[in-house]
C-alpha positions in Angstrom: -13.4 -1.1 30.7 -14.2 1.7 28.3 -17.3 2.5 26.2 -15.5 5.3 24.3 -12.5 5.3 21.9 -10.7 8.3 20.5 -8.7 7.5 17.4 -6.3 9.9 15.7 -5.6 9.6 12.0 -2.0 10.1 10.9 -0.6 12.5 8.3 -4.0 14.1 7.5 -2.5 17.6 7.9 -0.4 16.8 4.8 -3.4 16.2 2.6 -5.0 19.7 2.2 -8.3 19.5 0.4 -8.2 15.7 0.2 -8.3 15.3 4.0 -12.0 14.2 3.9 -11.2 11.4 1.4 -8.4 9.9 3.6 -10.5 10.3 6.7 -13.5 8.6 5.1 -11.3 5.7 4.0 -9.8 5.3 7.5 -13.3 5.4 9.1 -14.5 2.6 6.7 -11.6 0.4 7.8 -12.2 1.1 11.5 -15.9 0.5 11.1 -15.2 -2.9 9.5 -13.0 -3.9 12.4 -15.6 -2.9 15.0 -18.4 -4.7 13.1 -16.2 -7.8 13.0 -15.1 -7.8 16.7 -17.7 -5.7 18.6 -21.2 -7.3 19.4 -23.0 -4.0 20.0 -23.9 -1.0 17.9 -21.7 2.0 18.0 -21.8 5.7 17.0 -19.0 8.0 15.8 -18.3 11.7 15.9 -15.6 13.5 14.0 -13.5 15.8 16.2 -11.2 17.6 13.7 -8.6 14.9 12.9 -9.8 12.6 15.7 -12.8 10.2 15.7 -14.8 9.5 18.8 -16.5 6.1 19.0 -19.1 5.4 21.6 -20.9 2.1 22.4 -23.3 0.9 25.0 -20.9 -1.9 25.9 -17.2 -1.8 26.5 -14.7 -2.1 23.7 -12.5 -5.2 24.1 -8.7 -5.7 24.1 -9.1 -7.7 20.9 -10.4 -4.6 19.2 -7.5 -2.5 20.4 -5.0 -5.1 19.1 -6.8 -5.2 15.7 -6.9 -1.4 15.4 -3.1 -1.3 16.0 -2.8 -3.0 12.6 -4.9 -0.5 10.6 -2.8 1.6 8.3 -3.2 5.4 8.7 -4.0 5.5 12.4 -1.7 7.5 14.7 -3.1 6.4 18.1 -6.0 4.6 19.7 -7.1 5.8 23.2 -9.8 4.1 25.2 -11.1 7.0 27.2 -13.7 8.5 29.6 -16.0 11.2 28.2 -17.4 13.8 30.6 -19.7 16.7 29.9 -18.5 20.2 30.5 -20.2 22.0 33.4 -20.6 25.6 34.4 -18.7 27.1 37.4 -16.6 24.2 38.7 -15.6 23.0 35.2 -11.8 22.6 35.9 -12.4 21.2 39.4 -14.7 18.5 37.9 -12.1 17.7 35.3 -9.3 17.3 38.0 -11.6 15.1 40.1 -12.4 12.8 37.1 -8.7 12.6 36.3 -7.9 11.4 39.8 -10.6 8.7 39.5 -9.2 7.6 36.1 -5.7 7.0 37.6 -6.7 5.6 41.0 -4.6 2.5 40.3 -1.6 4.8 41.2 -2.7 4.4 44.8 -1.0 1.0 44.9 1.3 1.1 41.8 4.5 3.1 41.4 4.6 4.6 37.9 6.2 7.6 36.2 3.7 9.8 34.4 3.2 12.9 32.3 0.0 14.9 31.8 -0.7 16.4 28.3 -3.6 18.8 27.8 -5.1 20.2 24.6 -8.0 22.7 24.6 -9.9 24.6 22.0 -11.9 26.7 24.5 -10.5 30.2 24.9 -12.9 31.0 27.7 -10.6 28.9 30.0 -8.0 31.4 31.0 -5.4 28.9 32.1 -3.0 27.7 29.3 -2.7 24.0 28.5 0.7 24.0 30.2 -0.7 25.5 33.4 -3.5 22.9 33.5 -1.0 20.1 32.9 1.1 21.3 35.8 -1.9 21.5 38.1 -2.9 17.9 37.1 0.6 16.8 37.9 0.6 18.5 41.3 -2.8 16.9 42.2 -1.7 13.4 41.1 1.5 13.6 43.1 -0.3 14.9 46.1 -3.0 12.2 45.9 -0.9 9.3 44.9 2.6 9.8 46.4 4.0 6.5 44.9 3.9 8.2 41.4 6.6 10.4 39.9 6.7 12.9 37.1 8.8 12.0 34.0 8.4 14.4 31.1 10.6 12.6 28.6 9.9 8.8 29.0 6.9 8.3 31.3 5.3 4.9 31.8 1.9 6.6 31.9 0.5 9.5 29.8 -2.6 11.2 31.1 -4.1 12.6 28.0 -6.8 15.3 28.4 -8.6 17.0 25.6 -10.9 19.9 26.5 -13.4 20.5 23.7 -16.5 22.8 23.5 -19.0 20.6 25.2 -17.1 17.5 26.4 -13.7 16.5 27.9 -11.9 13.2 27.0 -9.6 11.7 29.6 -7.4 8.8 28.8 -4.6 7.0 30.7 -3.7 4.7 27.9 -2.5 5.7 24.5 -2.0 2.8 22.1 0.4 3.7 19.2 -1.1 3.0 15.8 0.6 1.8 12.6 0.8 5.4 11.2 1.2 6.2 7.5 -1.8 6.4 5.1 -5.2 4.6 5.1 -5.4 1.3 3.2 -5.9 1.7 -0.6 -5.4 5.4 -0.8 -2.1 5.3 -2.7 -2.8 2.5 -5.2 -2.8 -1.3 -5.4 0.0 -3.9 -5.8 0.8 -7.6 -6.1 3.4 -8.7 -3.6 5.6 -11.6 -4.5 5.8 -13.8 -1.4 8.7 -16.2 -1.2 8.5 -17.8 2.2 11.6 -16.0 3.4 12.0 -13.1 5.8 12.2 -10.2 3.3 9.0 -10.2 1.3 6.5 -10.2 4.2 8.4 -7.2 5.7 8.4 -5.4 2.4 4.7 -6.0 2.2 4.2 -4.5 5.7 6.3 -1.4 4.8 4.1 -0.5 1.9 0.9 -1.3 3.7 1.8 1.5 6.0 2.0 3.8 2.9 -1.6 3.0 2.0 -1.0 0.4 -0.8 -3.7 -2.3 -1.1 -2.1 -5.6 -1.8 -2.7 -9.1 -3.1 -0.1 -11.8 -2.7 1.4 -14.3 -5.2 3.4 -17.3 -4.5 5.2 -19.4 -7.2 4.7 -23.0 -6.3 7.4 -25.1 -7.9 5.7 -28.5 -7.6 6.9 -31.3 -8.0 10.3 -30.0 -6.9 9.0 -28.7 -3.5 6.5 -30.3 -1.1 3.1 -29.3 0.3 4.5 -27.8 3.6 5.7 -24.7 1.8 2.1 -23.9 0.9 1.0 -24.0 4.5 3.8 -21.6 5.3 2.8 -19.2 2.6 -0.8 -19.3 3.8 0.3 -18.5 7.3 2.3 -15.5 6.1 -0.6 -14.3 4.0 -3.1 -14.5 6.8 -0.7 -12.7 9.2 -0.3 -9.9 6.7 -4.0 -9.9 5.9 -4.8 -8.6 9.4 -3.1 -5.3 8.3 -5.6 -4.9 5.4 -9.4 -4.7 5.1 -9.3 -7.5 2.6 -6.6 -9.5 0.8 -6.2 -12.2 -1.9 -3.5 -14.9 -2.2 -2.7 -16.5 -5.6 -0.8 -19.8 -5.7 0.7 -20.1 -9.2 2.1 -23.5 -10.4 5.6 -22.8 -11.5 7.5 -26.1 -11.6 7.1 -26.8 -15.3 8.2 -23.2 -16.1 11.4 -23.6 -14.0 12.1 -27.0 -15.6 11.9 -25.5 -19.1 14.0 -22.6 -18.3 16.7 -24.7 -16.6 16.9 -27.0 -19.7 17.2 -24.2 -22.2 19.4 -21.4 -20.7 23.0 -21.2 -19.4 23.3 -22.6 -16.0 24.6 -19.4 -14.5 21.6 -17.5 -15.7 18.9 -19.8 -14.3 18.0 -17.8 -11.2 17.8 -14.6 -13.3 15.5 -16.1 -15.8 13.3 -17.6 -13.0 13.0 -14.1 -11.7 12.3 -12.7 -15.1 9.4 -14.9 -15.8 8.0 -14.6 -12.2 7.9 -10.9 -12.9 6.1 -11.6 -16.3 3.5 -13.8 -14.6 3.0 -11.2 -11.9 2.4 -8.6 -14.6 -0.2 -10.8 -16.1 -1.8 -11.2 -12.7 -1.8 -7.4 -12.3 -3.6 -7.1 -15.6 -6.3 -9.5 -14.4 -6.9 -7.9 -11.0 -6.2 -4.3 -12.1 -3.2 -3.8 -9.8 -0.9 -0.8 -10.3 2.5 -2.1 -9.2 4.6 -5.0 -8.0 6.3 -5.4 -4.6 9.4 -7.5 -3.9 11.7 -8.0 -0.9 14.9 -7.3 -2.8 17.8 -5.8 -0.9 20.7 -4.6 -3.0 23.7 -7.0 -2.9 22.0 -9.5 -0.6 22.2 -12.4 -3.2 23.5 -12.7 -6.7 20.3 -11.9 -8.4 20.2 -8.6 -6.4 23.3 -6.9 -7.8 22.7 -3.5 -9.3 23.1 -4.9 -12.9 20.8 -7.8 -12.3 18.1 -5.6 -10.7 18.3 -3.3 -13.7 17.6 -6.2 -16.1 14.7 -7.4 -14.0 13.3 -3.9 -14.0 13.5 -3.8 -17.8 11.5 -7.0 -18.1 8.6 -5.5 -16.2 5.7 -3.5 -17.6 5.1 -2.0 -14.2 7.0 -0.3 -11.5 8.7 -2.7 -9.1 8.8 -1.4 -5.6 11.5 -2.5 -3.2 11.1 -0.9 0.2 13.9 -3.0 1.7 16.5 -2.0 -0.9 18.9 -0.5 1.6 18.0 -2.6 4.7 20.6 -4.8 6.5 19.5 -8.3 7.2 19.2 -7.8 10.9 17.0 -4.8 10.4 14.6 -7.0 8.4 14.7 -9.8 11.0 13.9 -7.3 13.8 11.0 -5.9 11.9 9.7 -9.4 11.1 9.6 -10.2 14.8 7.7 -7.0 15.4 5.0 -7.7 12.9 4.6 -11.4 13.6 6.1 -12.9 10.4 9.5 -14.0 11.7 8.3 -17.1 13.6 6.7 -18.3 10.3 9.5 -17.3 8.0 12.1 -19.2 10.1 10.3 -22.5 9.5 12.3 -24.7 7.0 10.9 -25.3 3.5 12.0 -26.6 0.2 13.3 -24.1 -2.3 13.3 -25.0 -6.0 15.4 -22.0 -6.9 18.2 -23.4 -4.8 17.7 -26.8 -6.3 18.2 -25.4 -9.9 20.7 -22.7 -9.0 24.3 -22.6 -10.3 27.4 -22.8 -8.2 28.5 -19.7 -9.9 25.4 -17.5 -10.6 25.8 -14.6 -12.9 26.7 -11.3 -11.2 27.4 -9.1 -14.2 25.0 -10.3 -16.9 25.7 -10.1 -20.6 22.9 -7.9 -22.1 23.1 -9.4 -25.5 22.5 -12.9 -24.2 19.7 -11.7 -21.9 17.9 -9.7 -24.6 18.2 -12.4 -27.3 17.4 -15.5 -25.4 14.4 -17.1 -26.9 11.8 -18.5 -24.5 10.0 -20.5 -27.2 6.3 -21.4 -27.7 6.3 -24.1 -25.1 7.3 -21.7 -22.3 4.7 -19.2 -23.4 2.1 -21.9 -23.3 3.2 -22.9 -19.7 3.1 -19.3 -18.5 -0.5 -18.9 -19.7 -1.4 -22.3 -18.2 0.1 -21.2 -14.9 -1.9 -18.0 -14.6 -5.1 -19.8 -15.6 -4.6 -22.5 -13.1 -3.7 -20.4 -10.1 -5.3 -21.3 -6.8 -7.1 -18.3 -5.3 -7.8 -17.5 -1.7 -9.6 -14.6 0.0 -8.4 -13.4 3.4 -10.6 -11.2 5.6 -9.4 -8.7 8.2 -9.3 -11.3 10.9 -6.8 -13.3 8.9 -9.3 -16.0 8.0 -8.6 -17.8 4.6 -11.3 -18.9 2.1 -10.8 -20.7 -1.2 -12.2 -18.9 -4.2 -12.9 -20.0 -7.8 -12.4 -16.7 -9.7 -10.0 -13.8 -9.9 -10.9 -10.6 -8.0 -9.4 -7.9 -5.9 -12.4 -6.5 -4.0 -15.4 -8.2 -2.5 
């Protein structure tokens, strides 16, 4: 059990004079996690690009798992903090390290020691100290073995001016950039495998996201809503706060299907989903749109069709999976916890209305000159005005709301 956490923030070295802004954002997200999960007060101290958290009570495993989902963090290390002492400084450090890894007395593990120090008064180099640690661990715990490349255990030692941090557990963070530092987006969730993974990919790059789902009632049932809510709450744990918008879309699909060529139905569905998403972006002040498109995966994702969809949007459409193979998407979905939800069966209104021979090379003249008509415009405005709104906290808990908003 550990009362100290050392957290490293990723990519700060790239940010120059803006480092403090990214660090502040990351700290705010971390603090929100700790306040939600940790019952006791805590303090923090900034150590260059690392943050030391200290509490009177141990930090729980739930906290470690929650922090793994925070964008912008490189690593989380529960650790022991000892004060530097005069005279026998290194000897004290070696002894504390042996106490930290005393489980090696009965457990066979490969290990590597890494040492970083900023105190030039210690004449030994970091490499020399690492070797000495390795020697002492091997001598004291003969079941252990050194493995520099792929160790089961990393003994991480940081020697600072007044204190030393010792950790035998380094939890890899999500990496990337802190939440909300690169803009905001609305992610179009479909219930499939791709869109949740696309959302995750851009959360890692610091994009704050809301989610929209186009609910094609009465052509699909209630079960798809529960699936979408489950996906949104899973993704919500990667953010400080999220919102989910359920937009009624059945009437819009029905009107489109009746008034356009059958082979163009899916494309026009996509066009007006993008239009509604743009309107939603207007209301919540979001910068961009995220989709799970992968080039050539389905007929609406040919290069020509994607080009037309892009032209119909007033905002940048971001497609982080554009070059992904399907198996790559599935593997990542398993890693982030969305696969088991996405695989659940659900009704799909697009499939219900789709043509046996959907358009692959669209006719630009037909696309540009097709008239939607006043009835469709009315239905679009009605859909956005009647959207169901949910707020999701960083624990993935869902709450119904009665107004549009992005932040608390």
